Every structure is written in structure tokens, then in C-alpha cells.
C-alpha positions in Angstrom: 124.2 64.9 98.8 122.2 61.6 99.9 124.4 58.9 101.7 123.7 56.4 98.8 125.1 58.7 96.1 128.2 59.7 98.3 130.3 56.7 97.8 130.6 56.9 94.1 130.9 60.7 94.2 134.1 60.4 96.2 135.3 57.8 94.2 135.2 60.1 91.1 136.0 63.2 93.0 138.1 62.2 95.6 139.2 65.9 96.5 135.7 67.2 96.9 134.2 67.2 100.4 130.8 65.6 100.6 128.4 66.5 103.4 125.9 63.6 103.8 124.4 64.8 107.1 122.8 68.4 106.6 119.7 68.9 104.5 121.2 72.3 103.3 124.8 73.0 103.0 126.6 76.0 102.2 130.1 76.8 101.2 131.0 80.2 100.7 128.4 81.9 98.2 127.1 78.4 97.1 124.2 76.9 98.9 122.7 73.4 97.9 119.6 71.3 99.0 119.8 67.5 99.4 117.1 66.7 97.2 113.7 68.1 96.1 112.4 67.5 99.4 114.6 70.2 100.9 114.3 72.9 98.2 111.4 74.8 100.0 113.6 74.9 103.1 116.4 76.4 100.9 114.2 78.9 99.4 112.7 80.2 102.8 116.1 80.3 104.2 117.3 82.7 101.2 114.2 84.8 101.5 115.1 85.2 105.4 118.6 86.3 104.5 117.9 88.8 101.2 114.3 89.8 102.4 113.2 89.3 105.8 113.4 86.6 108.3 110.1 87.3 109.4 108.5 87.0 106.0 110.3 83.8 105.6 108.7 82.4 108.8 105.5 83.5 107.5 105.7 81.4 104.4 107.2 78.4 106.1 104.1 78.7 108.6 101.8 78.8 105.6 103.5 75.9 103.9 103.3 73.7 107.1 107.3 74.0 107.3 109.6 74.2 110.2 111.6 77.5 109.9 115.1 78.3 111.3 113.4 79.3 115.0 115.0 78.7 118.2 114.9 75.5 120.1 115.6 75.1 123.6 119.3 76.2 124.2 122.3 74.1 125.2 122.8 76.7 128.1 120.8 75.2 131.0 120.1 78.6 132.3 118.7 80.0 129.1 116.7 76.4 128.6 115.2 77.1 131.8 114.4 80.8 130.9 112.8 79.8 127.6 110.6 76.9 129.5 109.6 79.7 132.1 108.7 82.2 129.5 106.6 79.7 127.4 104.7 78.6 130.3 103.7 82.3 131.4 103.7 83.9 127.8 100.0 85.3 128.1 101.0 87.2 131.4 102.5 90.5 131.9 106.1 89.6 132.6 109.2 91.6 133.8 112.8 90.7 133.2 113.5 91.2 136.5 111.2 88.5 138.0 112.7 86.2 135.4 116.4 86.9 136.9 115.1 86.4 140.4 113.5 83.1 139.8 116.8 81.8 138.1 118.9 83.7 140.7 121.1 85.5 138.2 121.3 89.2 137.4 119.4 90.9 134.5 122.4 91.8 132.7 123.8 88.3 132.8 120.5 86.7 131.7 120.5 89.0 128.6 124.1 88.2 127.9 123.7 84.7 127.8 120.6 84.8 125.8 122.1 86.7 123.1 125.4 84.4 123.1 123.2 81.3 122.7 120.1 82.4 120.8 120.9 85.7 119.1 118.0 87.7 120.9 117.2 89.0 124.4 114.5 87.5 126.6 112.0 90.2 125.6 112.7 89.2 122.0 112.1 85.4 122.7 108.9 86.1 124.6 107.5 88.3 121.7 108.6 85.4 119.4 106.4 82.9 121.5 103.5 84.9 121.6 103.2 85.6 117.8 103.8 81.9 117.2 100.7 81.3 119.4 99.0 84.1 117.4 99.7 82.3 114.1 98.6 79.1 115.4 95.4 80.3 116.6 94.7 82.5 113.3 95.2 79.4 111.5 93.5 76.9 113.3 90.6 78.8 115.2 88.0 81.5 114.1 88.5 83.6 117.4 88.6 87.2 116.7 91.8 88.9 116.3 91.2 91.0 119.5 90.3 87.7 121.6 93.7 86.2 120.1 95.5 89.2 121.4 94.2 88.9 124.9 94.8 85.5 125.2 98.6 85.9 124.3 99.1 88.7 126.8 98.2 92.0 124.9 95.8 94.3 126.8 96.0 96.9 123.7 95.0 95.5 120.6 96.9 98.1 118.6 100.3 97.1 120.2 99.3 93.6 119.2 98.7 94.6 115.7 102.0 96.5 115.5 104.0 93.7 116.7 102.2 91.0 114.6 102.7 93.1 111.4 106.5 93.6 112.4 106.9 89.8 112.8 105.0 88.4 110.0 105.3 91.3 107.6 101.5 91.6 107.2 98.3 92.0 109.4 96.7 89.4 111.6 93.6 89.3 109.2 95.9 89.2 106.1 97.7 86.3 107.9 94.5 84.2 108.3 93.3 85.0 104.8 96.6 84.0 103.5 97.1 80.9 104.9 93.5 79.9 104.5 93.3 80.6 101.0 96.6 78.4 100.5 94.9 75.5 102.1 91.7 76.2 100.0 94.1 76.1 96.8 95.9 73.0 97.9 92.8 71.3 98.2 91.9 72.0 94.4 95.1 73.1 92.7 93.4 73.1 89.3 90.6 75.2 89.6 92.1 78.1 87.7 90.7 79.0 84.1 93.7 77.6 82.4 94.3 74.4 84.4 97.4 76.0 86.0 98.6 75.3 89.5 98.5 78.7 91.3 101.7 79.5 93.5 102.1 81.2 97.0 102.8 84.7 95.1 99.3 84.2 93.5 97.5 84.0 96.8 99.6 86.4 98.8 97.5 89.3 100.1 98.7 92.9 99.1 98.4 95.0 102.0 
């Protein structure tokens, strides 16, 4: 709960633990958001668990939200690898080259990545590329084939397969989805009955 309400709550319920630091708190099977501002974050988190993390990320992107994606690791080695991969994401990269750059074995690098980020370096590189593709699909009119090349895919089919696996829909449908949502948000009461459209109303059916 908010800090302003915590003192009174503790006075009335002294045996109940209060969390005033996390926007979303979870105890056993109960998940709570700290106010309406965090309810959509709670929703996307539950979608990620029950349906697909990639779908949750897609919805968060479309709504202009930050989803639960990894930032820089607390492990200096992994953080250095993340920066190296991000700077070179559009090139053809090999785990051996990254490991040699960091003066460790590929096995050590993979183990440290999994321990801190829950993914391999290859998974992280694909995530960086897909996030770049999503940004370009939202903010530019570049053809899908050009975006695929710019983020490091020489084969359009491979990009399309990777993007569908990441976002839960094709690149062209993702572009239509986020742009339709923007249009709806700018004039939300254009429907015949004056009701506000929801994300499900404008989600493209693949």
C-alpha cells in the first residue's frame, strides 16, 4: 500500500506485514497492486504467467508500459556481455567471439547468464533484436524486410519466425495493432454506442 496509509493500517492490524516499497506485492497466491496506477502492470504480469511472457511484453509495448524485461545484470561479467551484444546486435555474432572478448570460456559465460538473467547470451541477443524491431515497427514506416536486415537478419523468413515467437503475432499484425491502439486512444469514443474500445477489440486475429 501507499506510505501515507501504512501507519494507520499498522495501527489497526499490527500483525499484518505491510509492503510500502513494491508497486506489486505477492504473498502465496495473492497478488496486489499499489493503487490504480499499477493495475495494468499487474495484469500484464499475470498474462505473462498464465498465457505467454511474449504476449505480455507485446501488450506492455502497445500500452507504452515497461514490462518485466532484464536490465543490466549485477554480475559485472554479464553486464559487460549485455553491453557488447547490444552494441553489435545488427551483426552476425558468435558466442565464442564474445567469450574471447571477455577472456572467459563460452561455458562460463552461458552459466553466468543463466544464473543472473535466466537466459543464454543467444536468447538475450534475440531479445535485443526483437525489441529494436518492435520499436521500428511502432515508430517508422520502414518495410518489414528492411527492419529485418537492419537488426541483423539476412533471411526474412527467419526474422518472421523469430518475431512471431517473441510477440505472439506477425510483424505486420504487430504494427497494425500498436497503430490502431494509438488511433483509438486519440479518439476513444468513436464507436456507435459511445463506448470505449478495449485492447481485445483491436487485437488482430492471426
